[in-house]
PDB file of N, CA, C and O in Angstrom:
ATOM      1  N   MET A   1       0.830  -1.164   0.000  1.00  0.00           N
ATOM      2  CA  MET A   1       0.000   0.000   0.000  1.00  0.00           C
ATOM      3  C   MET A   1       0.884   1.241   0.000  1.00  0.00           C
ATOM      4  O   MET A   1       1.868   1.303   0.738  1.00  0.00           O
ATOM      5  N   SER A   2       0.551   2.198  -0.799  1.00  0.00           N
ATOM      6  CA  SER A   2       1.390   3.393  -0.890  1.00  0.00           C
ATOM      7  C   SER A   2       0.861   4.479   0.043  1.00  0.00           C
ATOM      8  O   SER A   2      -0.337   4.545   0.318  1.00  0.00           O
ATOM      9  N   THR A   3       1.754   5.318   0.519  1.00  0.00           N
ATOM     10  CA  THR A   3       1.361   6.440   1.372  1.00  0.00           C
ATOM     11  C   THR A   3       1.477   7.725   0.561  1.00  0.00           C
ATOM     12  O   THR A   3       2.410   7.878  -0.227  1.00  0.00           O
ATOM     13  N   PRO A   4       0.554   8.633   0.744  1.00  0.00           N
ATOM     14  CA  PRO A   4       0.635   9.882  -0.015  1.00  0.00           C
ATOM     15  C   PRO A   4       1.842  10.698   0.424  1.00  0.00           C
ATOM     16  O   PRO A   4       2.194  10.731   1.603  1.00  0.00           O
ATOM     17  N   SER A   5       2.456  11.340  -0.525  1.00  0.00           N
ATOM     18  CA  SER A   5       3.629  12.149  -0.195  1.00  0.00           C
ATOM     19  C   SER A   5       3.189  13.493   0.377  1.00  0.00           C
ATOM     20  O   SER A   5       2.034  13.894   0.234  1.00  0.00           O
ATOM     21  N   ASP A   6       4.111  14.172   1.016  1.00  0.00           N
ATOM     22  CA  ASP A   6       3.803  15.476   1.598  1.00  0.00           C
ATOM     23  C   ASP A   6       3.483  16.509   0.524  1.00  0.00           C
ATOM     24  O   ASP A   6       2.743  17.458   0.780  1.00  0.00           O
ATOM     25  N   GLU A   7       4.029  16.332  -0.665  1.00  0.00           N
ATOM     26  CA  GLU A   7       3.793  17.287  -1.742  1.00  0.00           C
ATOM     27  C   GLU A   7       2.332  17.275  -2.177  1.00  0.00           C
ATOM     28  O   GLU A   7       1.814  18.315  -2.585  1.00  0.00           O
ATOM     29  N   GLN A   8       1.659  16.147  -2.105  1.00  0.00           N
ATOM     30  CA  GLN A   8       0.272  16.056  -2.529  1.00  0.00           C
ATOM     31  C   GLN A   8      -0.676  16.650  -1.489  1.00  0.00           C
ATOM     32  O   GLN A   8      -1.795  17.025  -1.838  1.00  0.00           O
ATOM     33  N   ASN A   9      -0.274  16.744  -0.256  1.00  0.00           N
ATOM     34  CA  ASN A   9      -1.152  17.211   0.813  1.00  0.00           C
ATOM     35  C   ASN A   9      -1.081  18.717   1.058  1.00  0.00           C
ATOM     36  O   ASN A   9      -1.771  19.217   1.946  1.00  0.00           O
ATOM     37  N   THR A  10      -0.274  19.451   0.303  1.00  0.00           N
ATOM     38  CA  THR A  10      -0.110  20.876   0.561  1.00  0.00           C
ATOM     39  C   THR A  10      -1.165  21.733  -0.106  1.00  0.00           C
ATOM     40  O   THR A  10      -1.153  22.945   0.108  1.00  0.00           O
ATOM     41  N   GLY A  11      -2.057  21.205  -0.882  1.00  0.00           N
ATOM     42  CA  GLY A  11      -3.004  21.867  -1.752  1.00  0.00           C
ATOM     43  C   GLY A  11      -3.676  23.149  -1.322  1.00  0.00           C
ATOM     44  O   GLY A  11      -3.980  23.935  -2.219  1.00  0.00           O
ATOM     45  N   GLY A  12      -3.947  23.462  -0.080  1.00  0.00           N
ATOM     46  CA  GLY A  12      -4.766  24.604   0.275  1.00  0.00           C
ATOM     47  C   GLY A  12      -4.045  25.916   0.455  1.00  0.00           C
ATOM     48  O   GLY A  12      -4.709  26.934   0.653  1.00  0.00           O
ATOM     49  N   GLY A  13      -2.746  25.958   0.401  1.00  0.00           N
ATOM     50  CA  GLY A  13      -2.043  27.211   0.653  1.00  0.00           C
ATOM     51  C   GLY A  13      -2.101  27.541   2.128  1.00  0.00           C
ATOM     52  O   GLY A  13      -1.982  26.657   2.977  1.00  0.00           O
ATOM     53  N   GLU A  14      -2.285  28.826   2.433  1.00  0.00           N
ATOM     54  CA  GLU A  14      -2.372  29.237   3.833  1.00  0.00           C
ATOM     55  C   GLU A  14      -3.707  28.820   4.435  1.00  0.00           C
ATOM     56  O   GLU A  14      -4.748  28.914   3.785  1.00  0.00           O
ATOM     57  N   ILE A  15      -3.669  28.369   5.653  1.00  0.00           N
ATOM     58  CA  ILE A  15      -4.888  27.989   6.360  1.00  0.00           C
ATOM     59  C   ILE A  15      -5.286  29.151   7.253  1.00  0.00           C
ATOM     60  O   ILE A  15      -4.464  29.666   8.012  1.00  0.00           O
ATOM     61  N   ILE A  16      -6.546  29.567   7.166  1.00  0.00           N
ATOM     62  CA  ILE A  16      -7.032  30.653   8.001  1.00  0.00           C
ATOM     63  C   ILE A  16      -7.388  30.077   9.366  1.00  0.00           C
ATOM     64  O   ILE A  16      -8.244  29.199   9.475  1.00  0.00           O
ATOM     65  N   ILE A  17      -6.735  30.571  10.390  1.00  0.00           N
ATOM     66  CA  ILE A  17      -6.996  30.110  11.749  1.00  0.00           C
ATOM     67  C   ILE A  17      -8.202  30.877  12.274  1.00  0.00           C
ATOM     68  O   ILE A  17      -8.166  32.107  12.316  1.00  0.00           O
ATOM     69  N   PRO A  18      -9.273  30.189  12.676  1.00  0.00           N
ATOM     70  CA  PRO A  18     -10.500  30.880  13.088  1.00  0.00           C
ATOM     71  C   PRO A  18     -10.303  31.892  14.209  1.00  0.00           C
ATOM     72  O   PRO A  18     -11.028  32.886  14.259  1.00  0.00           O
ATOM     73  N   GLU A  19      -9.350  31.676  15.106  1.00  0.00           N
ATOM     74  CA  GLU A  19      -9.141  32.612  16.205  1.00  0.00           C
ATOM     75  C   GLU A  19      -8.572  33.933  15.718  1.00  0.00           C
ATOM     76  O   GLU A  19      -8.672  34.938  16.422  1.00  0.00           O
ATOM     77  N   GLU A  20      -7.974  33.958  14.527  1.00  0.00           N
ATOM     78  CA  GLU A  20      -7.338  35.171  14.033  1.00  0.00           C
ATOM     79  C   GLU A  20      -8.192  35.916  13.019  1.00  0.00           C
ATOM     80  O   GLU A  20      -7.761  36.951  12.510  1.00  0.00           O
ATOM     81  N   ASP A  21      -9.372  35.432  12.713  1.00  0.00           N
ATOM     82  CA  ASP A  21     -10.182  36.133  11.723  1.00  0.00           C
ATOM     83  C   ASP A  21     -10.852  37.347  12.360  1.00  0.00           C
ATOM     84  O   ASP A  21     -10.899  37.478  13.583  1.00  0.00           O
ATOM     85  N   ALA A  22     -11.368  38.228  11.512  1.00  0.00           N
ATOM     86  CA  ALA A  22     -11.946  39.476  12.001  1.00  0.00           C
ATOM     87  C   ALA A  22     -13.427  39.357  12.319  1.00  0.00           C
ATOM     88  O   ALA A  22     -14.011  40.284  12.881  1.00  0.00           O
ATOM     89  N   LEU A  23     -14.038  38.252  11.979  1.00  0.00           N
ATOM     90  CA  LEU A  23     -15.464  38.086  12.235  1.00  0.00           C
ATOM     91  C   LEU A  23     -15.711  37.845  13.722  1.00  0.00           C
ATOM     92  O   LEU A  23     -14.842  37.316  14.415  1.00  0.00           O
ATOM     93  N   PRO A  24     -16.884  38.228  14.216  1.00  0.00           N
ATOM     94  CA  PRO A  24     -17.163  38.043  15.645  1.00  0.00           C
ATOM     95  C   PRO A  24     -17.293  36.568  16.002  1.00  0.00           C
ATOM     96  O   PRO A  24     -17.631  35.734  15.161  1.00  0.00           O
ATOM     97  N   THR A  25     -17.022  36.270  17.248  1.00  0.00           N
ATOM     98  CA  THR A  25     -17.139  34.890  17.700  1.00  0.00           C
ATOM     99  C   THR A  25     -18.610  34.532  17.870  1.00  0.00           C
ATOM    100  O   THR A  25     -19.394  35.369  18.319  1.00  0.00           O
ATOM    101  N   PRO A  26     -19.001  33.316  17.523  1.00  0.00           N
ATOM    102  CA  PRO A  26     -20.404  32.915  17.657  1.00  0.00           C
ATOM    103  C   PRO A  26     -20.845  32.889  19.120  1.00  0.00           C
ATOM    104  O   PRO A  26     -20.057  32.585  20.016  1.00  0.00           O
ATOM    105  N   THR A  27     -22.106  33.209  19.342  1.00  0.00           N
ATOM    106  CA  THR A  27     -22.689  33.128  20.681  1.00  0.00           C
ATOM    107  C   THR A  27     -23.887  32.193  20.638  1.00  0.00           C
ATOM    108  O   THR A  27     -24.446  31.944  19.570  1.00  0.00           O
ATOM    109  N   ARG A  28     -24.272  31.688  21.767  1.00  0.00           N
ATOM    110  CA  ARG A  28     -25.411  30.773  21.822  1.00  0.00           C
ATOM    111  C   ARG A  28     -26.730  31.522  21.874  1.00  0.00           C
ATOM    112  O   ARG A  28     -27.785  30.935  21.633  1.00  0.00           O
ATOM    113  N   THR A  29     -26.685  32.817  22.186  1.00  0.00           N
ATOM    114  CA  THR A  29     -27.924  33.564  22.377  1.00  0.00           C
ATOM    115  C   THR A  29     -28.432  34.230  21.106  1.00  0.00           C
ATOM    116  O   THR A  29     -29.637  34.443  20.975  1.00  0.00           O
ATOM    117  N   GLY A  30     -27.566  34.561  20.180  1.00  0.00           N
ATOM    118  CA  GLY A  30     -27.983  35.283  18.985  1.00  0.00           C
ATOM    119  C   GLY A  30     -28.600  34.382  17.937  1.00  0.00           C
ATOM    120  O   GLY A  30     -28.427  33.163  17.971  1.00  0.00           O
ATOM    121  N   HIS A  31     -29.318  34.983  17.010  1.00  0.00           N
ATOM    122  CA  HIS A  31     -29.924  34.242  15.906  1.00  0.00           C
ATOM    123  C   HIS A  31     -28.821  33.704  15.004  1.00  0.00           C
ATOM    124  O   HIS A  31     -27.969  34.468  14.551  1.00  0.00           O
ATOM    125  N   GLY A  32     -28.826  32.431  14.744  1.00  0.00           N
ATOM    126  CA  GLY A  32     -27.784  31.821  13.921  1.00  0.00           C
ATOM    127  C   GLY A  32     -26.418  31.902  14.565  1.00  0.00           C
ATOM    128  O   GLY A  32     -25.399  31.873  13.874  1.00  0.00           O
ATOM    129  N   LYS A  33     -26.387  32.002  15.885  1.00  0.00           N
ATOM    130  CA  LYS A  33     -25.169  32.104  16.683  1.00  0.00           C
ATOM    131  C   LYS A  33     -24.385  33.389  16.420  1.00  0.00           C
ATOM    132  O   LYS A  33     -23.206  33.470  16.763  1.00  0.00           O
ATOM    133  N   MET A  34     -25.017  34.387  15.821  1.00  0.00           N
ATOM    134  CA  MET A  34     -24.365  35.677  15.606  1.00  0.00           C
ATOM    135  C   MET A  34     -24.733  36.617  16.748  1.00  0.00           C
ATOM    136  O   MET A  34     -25.874  36.602  17.208  1.00  0.00           O
ATOM    137  N   PRO A  35     -23.799  37.428  17.211  1.00  0.00           N
ATOM    138  CA  PRO A  35     -24.112  38.383  18.276  1.00  0.00           C
ATOM    139  C   PRO A  35     -25.165  39.386  17.812  1.00  0.00           C
ATOM    140  O   PRO A  35     -25.209  39.753  16.638  1.00  0.00           O
ATOM    141  N   GLU A  36     -26.004  39.821  18.734  1.00  0.00           N
ATOM    142  CA  GLU A  36     -27.069  40.761  18.398  1.00  0.00           C
ATOM    143  C   GLU A  36     -26.549  42.182  18.219  1.00  0.00           C
ATOM    144  O   GLU A  36     -27.160  42.966  17.492  1.00  0.00           O
ATOM    145  N   ASP A  37     -25.444  42.535  18.859  1.00  0.00           N
ATOM    146  CA  ASP A  37     -24.973  43.916  18.872  1.00  0.00           C
ATOM    147  C   ASP A  37     -23.874  44.198  17.847  1.00  0.00           C
ATOM    148  O   ASP A  37     -23.079  45.115  18.055  1.00  0.00           O
ATOM    149  N   ILE A  38     -23.804  43.451  16.763  1.00  0.00           N
ATOM    150  CA  ILE A  38     -22.752  43.659  15.777  1.00  0.00           C
ATOM    151  C   ILE A  38     -23.094  44.863  14.893  1.00  0.00           C
ATOM    152  O   ILE A  38     -24.235  45.030  14.460  1.00  0.00           O
ATOM    153  N   ASP A  39     -22.095  45.685  14.640  1.00  0.00           N
ATOM    154  CA  ASP A  39     -22.256  46.864  13.796  1.00  0.00           C
ATOM    155  C   ASP A  39     -22.102  46.444  12.334  1.00  0.00           C
ATOM    156  O   ASP A  39     -21.183  45.698  11.996  1.00  0.00           O
ATOM    157  N   ASP A  40     -22.992  46.918  11.472  1.00  0.00           N
ATOM    158  CA  ASP A  40     -22.947  46.530  10.063  1.00  0.00           C
ATOM    159  C   ASP A  40     -21.648  46.951   9.386  1.00  0.00           C
ATOM    160  O   ASP A  40     -21.120  46.212   8.556  1.00  0.00           O
ATOM    161  N   ASP A  41     -21.126  48.129   9.728  1.00  0.00           N
ATOM    162  CA  ASP A  41     -19.887  48.600   9.114  1.00  0.00           C
ATOM    163  C   ASP A  41     -18.704  47.728   9.527  1.00  0.00           C
ATOM    164  O   ASP A  41     -17.841  47.418   8.707  1.00  0.00           O
ATOM    165  N   VAL A  42     -18.667  47.337  10.790  1.00  0.00           N
ATOM    166  CA  VAL A  42     -17.597  46.459  11.271  1.00  0.00           C
ATOM    167  C   VAL A  42     -17.695  45.096  10.588  1.00  0.00           C
ATOM    168  O   VAL A  42     -16.683  44.518  10.194  1.00  0.00           O
ATOM    169  N   TYR A  43     -18.914  44.590  10.452  1.00  0.00           N
ATOM    170  CA  TYR A  43     -19.114  43.297   9.796  1.00  0.00           C
ATOM    171  C   TYR A  43     -18.702  43.362   8.327  1.00  0.00           C
ATOM    172  O   TYR A  43     -18.081  42.427   7.821  1.00  0.00           O
ATOM    173  N   GLU A  44     -19.038  44.457   7.633  1.00  0.00           N
ATOM    174  CA  GLU A  44     -18.667  44.601   6.222  1.00  0.00           C
ATOM    175  C   GLU A  44     -17.149  44.642   6.059  1.00  0.00           C
ATOM    176  O   GLU A  44     -16.608  44.004   5.156  1.00  0.00           O
ATOM    177  N   LYS A  45     -16.458  45.386   6.924  1.00  0.00           N
ATOM    178  CA  LYS A  45     -14.995  45.462   6.863  1.00  0.00           C
ATOM    179  C   LYS A  45     -14.379  44.093   7.159  1.00  0.00           C
ATOM    180  O   LYS A  45     -13.406  43.701   6.515  1.00  0.00           O
ATOM    181  N   ALA A  46     -14.933  43.371   8.121  1.00  0.00           N
ATOM    182  CA  ALA A  46     -14.428  42.036   8.443  1.00  0.00           C
ATOM    183  C   ALA A  46     -14.633  41.081   7.279  1.00  0.00           C
ATOM    184  O   ALA A  46     -13.760  40.264   6.986  1.00  0.00           O
ATOM    185  N   ALA A  47     -15.778  41.175   6.613  1.00  0.00           N
ATOM    186  CA  ALA A  47     -16.038  40.311   5.458  1.00  0.00           C
ATOM    187  C   ALA A  47     -15.079  40.622   4.314  1.00  0.00           C
ATOM    188  O   ALA A  47     -14.624  39.711   3.624  1.00  0.00           O
ATOM    189  N   GLU A  48     -14.766  41.911   4.106  1.00  0.00           N
ATOM    190  CA  GLU A  48     -13.788  42.284   3.075  1.00  0.00           C
ATOM    191  C   GLU A  48     -12.426  41.676   3.394  1.00  0.00           C
ATOM    192  O   GLU A  48     -11.760  41.138   2.510  1.00  0.00           O
ATOM    193  N   GLN A  49     -12.015  41.762   4.656  1.00  0.00           N
ATOM    194  CA  GLN A  49     -10.720  41.208   5.057  1.00  0.00           C
ATOM    195  C   GLN A  49     -10.695  39.692   4.878  1.00  0.00           C
ATOM    196  O   GLN A  49      -9.667  39.132   4.495  1.00  0.00           O
ATOM    197  N   GLU A  50     -11.807  39.028   5.150  1.00  0.00           N
ATOM    198  CA  GLU A  50     -11.884  37.579   4.964  1.00  0.00           C
ATOM    199  C   GLU A  50     -11.757  37.213   3.486  1.00  0.00           C
ATOM    200  O   GLU A  50     -11.099  36.230   3.145  1.00  0.00           O
ATOM    201  N   ARG A  51     -12.388  38.006   2.602  1.00  0.00           N
ATOM    202  CA  ARG A  51     -12.283  37.738   1.163  1.00  0.00           C
ATOM    203  C   ARG A  51     -10.846  37.888   0.684  1.00  0.00           C
ATOM    204  O   ARG A  51     -10.378  37.100  -0.138  1.00  0.00           O
ATOM    205  N   VAL A  52     -10.141  38.900   1.197  1.00  0.00           N
ATOM    206  CA  VAL A  52      -8.739  39.099   0.828  1.00  0.00           C
ATOM    207  C   VAL A  52      -7.891  37.947   1.360  1.00  0.00           C
ATOM    208  O   VAL A  52      -7.038  37.420   0.646  1.00  0.00           O
ATOM    209  N   ALA A  53      -8.122  37.555   2.609  1.00  0.00           N
ATOM    210  CA  ALA A  53      -7.338  36.478   3.219  1.00  0.00           C
ATOM    211  C   ALA A  53      -7.553  35.146   2.517  1.00  0.00           C
ATOM    212  O   ALA A  53      -6.636  34.329   2.438  1.00  0.00           O
ATOM    213  N   SER A  54      -8.760  34.923   2.006  1.00  0.00           N
ATOM    214  CA  SER A  54      -9.031  33.652   1.332  1.00  0.00           C
ATOM    215  C   SER A  54      -8.647  33.676  -0.137  1.00  0.00           C
ATOM    216  O   SER A  54      -8.710  32.645  -0.806  1.00  0.00           O
ATOM    217  N   GLY A  55      -8.247  34.843  -0.656  1.00  0.00           N
ATOM    218  CA  GLY A  55      -7.804  34.928  -2.041  1.00  0.00           C
ATOM    219  C   GLY A  55      -8.913  35.183  -3.038  1.00  0.00           C
ATOM    220  O   GLY A  55      -8.684  35.082  -4.243  1.00  0.00           O
ATOM    221  N   LEU A  56     -10.115  35.513  -2.571  1.00  0.00           N
ATOM    222  CA  LEU A  56     -11.220  35.784  -3.490  1.00  0.00           C
ATOM    223  C   LEU A  56     -11.093  37.152  -4.146  1.00  0.00           C
ATOM    224  O   LEU A  56     -11.514  37.333  -5.288  1.00  0.00           O
ATOM    225  N   THR A  57     -10.516  38.118  -3.431  1.00  0.00           N
ATOM    226  CA  THR A  57     -10.266  39.445  -3.991  1.00  0.00           C
ATOM    227  C   THR A  57      -8.828  39.835  -3.714  1.00  0.00           C
ATOM    228  O   THR A  57      -8.185  39.287  -2.818  1.00  0.00           O
ATOM    229  N   ASP A  58      -8.329  40.785  -4.490  1.00  0.00           N
ATOM    230  CA  ASP A  58      -6.942  41.212  -4.347  1.00  0.00           C
ATOM    231  C   ASP A  58      -6.738  42.222  -3.221  1.00  0.00           C
ATOM    232  O   ASP A  58      -5.666  42.274  -2.618  1.00  0.00           O
ATOM    233  N   TYR A  59      -7.759  43.022  -2.938  1.00  0.00           N
ATOM    234  CA  TYR A  59      -7.640  44.055  -1.918  1.00  0.00           C
ATOM    235  C   TYR A  59      -9.017  44.345  -1.326  1.00  0.00           C
ATOM    236  O   TYR A  59     -10.049  44.012  -1.909  1.00  0.00           O
ATOM    237  N   ALA A  60      -9.002  44.965  -0.173  1.00  0.00           N
ATOM    238  CA  ALA A  60     -10.255  45.394   0.458  1.00  0.00           C
ATOM    239  C   ALA A  60     -10.503  46.845   0.069  1.00  0.00           C
ATOM    240  O   ALA A  60      -9.656  47.697   0.338  1.00  0.00           O
ATOM    241  N   PRO A  61     -11.638  47.156  -0.557  1.00  0.00           N
ATOM    242  CA  PRO A  61     -11.896  48.534  -0.990  1.00  0.00           C
ATOM    243  C   PRO A  61     -11.831  49.562   0.141  1.00  0.00           C
ATOM    244  O   PRO A  61     -11.487  50.717  -0.108  1.00  0.00           O
ATOM    245  N   SER A  62     -12.146  49.180   1.353  1.00  0.00           N
ATOM    246  CA  SER A  62     -12.104  50.143   2.457  1.00  0.00           C
ATOM    247  C   SER A  62     -10.673  50.492   2.864  1.00  0.00           C
ATOM    248  O   SER A  62     -10.468  51.465   3.590  1.00  0.00           O
ATOM    249  N   ASP A  63      -9.679  49.723   2.414  1.00  0.00           N
ATOM    250  CA  ASP A  63      -8.282  50.012   2.728  1.00  0.00           C
ATOM    251  C   ASP A  63      -7.652  51.006   1.760  1.00  0.00           C
ATOM    252  O   ASP A  63      -6.527  51.451   1.985  1.00  0.00           O
ATOM    253  N   ILE A  64      -8.355  51.364   0.687  1.00  0.00           N
ATOM    254  CA  ILE A  64      -7.820  52.269  -0.318  1.00  0.00           C
ATOM    255  C   ILE A  64      -8.063  53.710   0.129  1.00  0.00           C
ATOM    256  O   ILE A  64      -9.202  54.073   0.426  1.00  0.00           O
ATOM    257  N   PRO A  65      -7.009  54.544   0.184  1.00  0.00           N
ATOM    258  CA  PRO A  65      -7.212  55.939   0.587  1.00  0.00           C
ATOM    259  C   PRO A  65      -7.892  56.730  -0.532  1.00  0.00           C
ATOM    260  O   PRO A  65      -7.881  56.296  -1.684  1.00  0.00           O
ATOM    261  N   PRO A  66      -8.479  57.875  -0.215  1.00  0.00           N
ATOM    262  CA  PRO A  66      -9.102  58.688  -1.261  1.00  0.00           C
ATOM    263  C   PRO A  66      -8.060  59.159  -2.271  1.00  0.00           C
ATOM    264  O   PRO A  66      -6.882  59.296  -1.943  1.00  0.00           O
ATOM    265  N   ALA A  67      -8.505  59.402  -3.494  1.00  0.00           N
ATOM    266  CA  ALA A  67      -7.586  59.764  -4.572  1.00  0.00           C
ATOM    267  C   ALA A  67      -7.070  61.191  -4.442  1.00  0.00           C
ATOM    268  O   ALA A  67      -6.029  61.513  -5.014  1.00  0.00           O
ATOM    269  N   THR A  68      -7.747  62.031  -3.728  1.00  0.00           N
ATOM    270  CA  THR A  68      -7.325  63.422  -3.588  1.00  0.00           C
ATOM    271  C   THR A  68      -7.114  63.763  -2.128  1.00  0.00           C
ATOM    272  O   THR A  68      -7.703  63.155  -1.235  1.00  0.00           O
ATOM    273  N   ASP A  69      -6.271  64.736  -1.908  1.00  0.00           N
ATOM    274  CA  ASP A  69      -6.048  65.224  -0.553  1.00  0.00           C
ATOM    275  C   ASP A  69      -7.231  66.085  -0.131  1.00  0.00           C
ATOM    276  O   ASP A  69      -7.868  66.710  -0.980  1.00  0.00           O
ATOM    277  N   PRO A  70      -7.535  66.130   1.143  1.00  0.00           N
ATOM    278  CA  PRO A  70      -8.622  67.004   1.584  1.00  0.00           C
ATOM    279  C   PRO A  70      -8.235  68.467   1.395  1.00  0.00           C
ATOM    280  O   PRO A  70      -7.061  68.827   1.482  1.00  0.00           O
ATOM    281  N   LEU A  71      -9.223  69.290   1.139  1.00  0.00           N
ATOM    282  CA  LEU A  71      -8.976  70.718   0.965  1.00  0.00           C
ATOM    283  C   LEU A  71      -8.659  71.358   2.310  1.00  0.00           C
ATOM    284  O   LEU A  71      -9.129  70.890   3.347  1.00  0.00           O
ATOM    285  N   PRO A  72      -7.858  72.431   2.299  1.00  0.00           N
ATOM    286  CA  PRO A  72      -7.604  73.145   3.555  1.00  0.00           C
ATOM    287  C   PRO A  72      -8.879  73.830   4.041  1.00  0.00           C
ATOM    288  O   PRO A  72      -9.785  74.075   3.244  1.00  0.00           O
ATOM    289  N   PRO A  73      -8.965  74.139   5.322  1.00  0.00           N
ATOM    290  CA  PRO A  73     -10.195  74.733   5.872  1.00  0.00           C
ATOM    291  C   PRO A  73     -10.571  76.070   5.231  1.00  0.00           C
ATOM    292  O   PRO A  73     -11.751  76.417   5.177  1.00  0.00           O
ATOM    293  N   GLU A  74      -9.585  76.819   4.747  1.00  0.00           N
ATOM    294  CA  GLU A  74      -9.889  78.135   4.176  1.00  0.00           C
ATOM    295  C   GLU A  74     -10.310  78.074   2.705  1.00  0.00           C
ATOM    296  O   GLU A  74     -10.522  79.121   2.093  1.00  0.00           O
ATOM    297  N   ALA A  75     -10.437  76.890   2.127  1.00  0.00           N
ATOM    298  CA  ALA A  75     -10.821  76.744   0.719  1.00  0.00           C
ATOM    299  C   ALA A  75     -12.286  77.127   0.524  1.00  0.00           C
ATOM    300  O   ALA A  75     -13.122  76.952   1.411  1.00  0.00           O
ATOM    301  N   SER A  76     -12.568  77.654  -0.667  1.00  0.00           N
ATOM    302  CA  SER A  76     -13.934  78.092  -0.959  1.00  0.00           C
ATOM    303  C   SER A  76     -14.819  76.902  -1.323  1.00  0.00           C
ATOM    304  O   SER A  76     -14.331  75.806  -1.599  1.00  0.00           O
ATOM    305  N   GLU A  77     -16.121  77.140  -1.317  1.00  0.00           N
ATOM    306  CA  GLU A  77     -17.070  76.092  -1.684  1.00  0.00           C
ATOM    307  C   GLU A  77     -16.921  75.720  -3.160  1.00  0.00           C
ATOM    308  O   GLU A  77     -17.119  74.565  -3.536  1.00  0.00           O
ATOM    309  N   ALA A  78     -16.570  76.705  -3.997  1.00  0.00           N
ATOM    310  CA  ALA A  78     -16.365  76.440  -5.426  1.00  0.00           C
ATOM    311  C   ALA A  78     -15.187  75.484  -5.633  1.00  0.00           C
ATOM    312  O   ALA A  78     -15.235  74.621  -6.510  1.00  0.00           O
ATOM    313  N   ALA A  79     -14.140  75.635  -4.834  1.00  0.00           N
ATOM    314  CA  ALA A  79     -12.994  74.732  -4.947  1.00  0.00           C
ATOM    315  C   ALA A  79     -13.383  73.315  -4.551  1.00  0.00           C
ATOM    316  O   ALA A  79     -12.927  72.348  -5.161  1.00  0.00           O
ATOM    317  N   ASP A  80     -14.228  73.193  -3.528  1.00  0.00           N
ATOM    318  CA  ASP A  80     -14.698  71.877  -3.109  1.00  0.00           C
ATOM    319  C   ASP A  80     -15.528  71.224  -4.206  1.00  0.00           C
ATOM    320  O   ASP A  80     -15.354  70.042  -4.502  1.00  0.00           O
ATOM    321  N   LEU A  81     -16.429  71.993  -4.807  1.00  0.00           N
ATOM    322  CA  LEU A  81     -17.248  71.449  -5.895  1.00  0.00           C
ATOM    323  C   LEU A  81     -16.393  71.067  -7.100  1.00  0.00           C
ATOM    324  O   LEU A  81     -16.642  70.047  -7.744  1.00  0.00           O
ATOM    325  N   ALA A  82     -15.383  71.887  -7.405  1.00  0.00           N
ATOM    326  CA  ALA A  82     -14.504  71.587  -8.538  1.00  0.00           C
ATOM    327  C   ALA A  82     -13.707  70.317  -8.284  1.00  0.00           C
ATOM    328  O   ALA A  82     -13.518  69.514  -9.198  1.00  0.00           O
ATOM    329  N   GLN A  83     -13.241  70.124  -7.064  1.00  0.00           N
ATOM    330  CA  GLN A  83     -12.466  68.926  -6.755  1.00  0.00           C
ATOM    331  C   GLN A  83     -13.321  67.669  -6.853  1.00  0.00           C
ATOM    332  O   GLN A  83     -12.827  66.614  -7.250  1.00  0.00           O
ATOM    333  N   ARG A  84     -14.590  67.770  -6.498  1.00  0.00           N
ATOM    334  CA  ARG A  84     -15.479  66.618  -6.582  1.00  0.00           C
ATOM    335  C   ARG A  84     -16.082  66.440  -7.967  1.00  0.00           C
ATOM    336  O   ARG A  84     -16.812  65.477  -8.203  1.00  0.00           O
ATOM    337  N   GLY A  85     -15.787  67.360  -8.890  1.00  0.00           N
ATOM    338  CA  GLY A  85     -16.290  67.251 -10.253  1.00  0.00           C
ATOM    339  C   GLY A  85     -17.731  67.681 -10.396  1.00  0.00           C
ATOM    340  O   GLY A  85     -18.411  67.267 -11.335  1.00  0.00           O
ATOM    341  N   LEU A  86     -18.208  68.505  -9.480  1.00  0.00           N
ATOM    342  CA  LEU A  86     -19.603  68.939  -9.499  1.00  0.00           C
ATOM    343  C   LEU A  86     -19.777  70.372  -9.984  1.00  0.00           C
ATOM    344  O   LEU A  86     -20.899  70.875 -10.042  1.00  0.00           O
ATOM    345  N   LEU A  87     -18.678  71.032 -10.330  1.00  0.00           N
ATOM    346  CA  LEU A  87     -18.742  72.415 -10.779  1.00  0.00           C
ATOM    347  C   LEU A  87     -19.019  72.434 -12.269  1.00  0.00           C
ATOM    348  O   LEU A  87     -18.264  71.866 -13.059  1.00  0.00           O
ATOM    349  N   GLU A  88     -20.114  73.095 -12.652  1.00  0.00           N
ATOM    350  CA  GLU A  88     -20.458  73.177 -14.070  1.00  0.00           C
ATOM    351  C   GLU A  88     -19.654  74.287 -14.721  1.00  0.00           C
ATOM    352  O   GLU A  88     -19.394  75.322 -14.107  1.00  0.00           O
ATOM    353  N   ASP A  89     -19.267  74.067 -15.957  1.00  0.00           N
ATOM    354  CA  ASP A  89     -18.510  75.062 -16.700  1.00  0.00           C
ATOM    355  C   ASP A  89     -19.471  76.158 -17.142  1.00  0.00           C
ATOM    356  O   ASP A  89     -20.403  75.889 -17.899  1.00  0.00           O
ATOM    357  N   SER A  90     -19.258  77.394 -16.680  1.00  0.00           N
ATOM    358  CA  SER A  90     -20.178  78.488 -16.973  1.00  0.00           C
ATOM    359  C   SER A  90     -19.850  79.212 -18.270  1.00  0.00           C
ATOM    360  O   SER A  90     -20.612  80.087 -18.683  1.00  0.00           O
ATOM    361  N   GLU A  91     -18.748  78.880 -18.924  1.00  0.00           N
ATOM    362  CA  GLU A  91     -18.370  79.539 -20.171  1.00  0.00           C
ATOM    363  C   GLU A  91     -19.198  78.994 -21.321  1.00  0.00           C
ATOM    364  O   GLU A  91     -19.376  77.783 -21.457  1.00  0.00           O
ATOM    365  N   ASP A  92     -19.702  79.904 -22.148  1.00  0.00           N
ATOM    366  CA  ASP A  92     -20.452  79.497 -23.333  1.00  0.00           C
ATOM    367  C   ASP A  92     -19.501  79.425 -24.514  1.00  0.00           C
ATOM    368  O   ASP A  92     -18.825  80.408 -24.817  1.00  0.00           O
ATOM    369  N   THR A  93     -19.435  78.317 -25.169  1.00  0.00           N
ATOM    370  CA  THR A  93     -18.589  78.174 -26.355  1.00  0.00           C
ATOM    371  C   THR A  93     -19.463  78.308 -27.580  1.00  0.00           C
ATOM    372  O   THR A  93     -20.407  77.540 -27.764  1.00  0.00           O
ATOM    373  N   GLU A  94     -19.152  79.286 -28.421  1.00  0.00           N
ATOM    374  CA  GLU A  94     -19.945  79.531 -29.628  1.00  0.00           C
ATOM    375  C   GLU A  94     -19.124  79.331 -30.857  1.00  0.00           C
ATOM    376  O   GLU A  94     -19.627  79.494 -31.969  1.00  0.00           O
TER     377      GLU A  94
END
């Protein structure tokens, strides 16, 4: 009888240890063993991290910083609208 080699048993890559995941620990009192007081934003961020850890996605969208720097406090409202792309061009081209 042959024994499987160690090379054949490595198939899963990294193993996610349940104690180190970001999801809340199950409780006996909550519906479906989920805690009743879980915040939706925390749960969404934890689910994103789990997808990244399992290799389903390349990155968590909440980890990406905004593309532009925040405006200084003395900036005008027009500058804020222009930075967000909401300022309409008032020049008439004829």
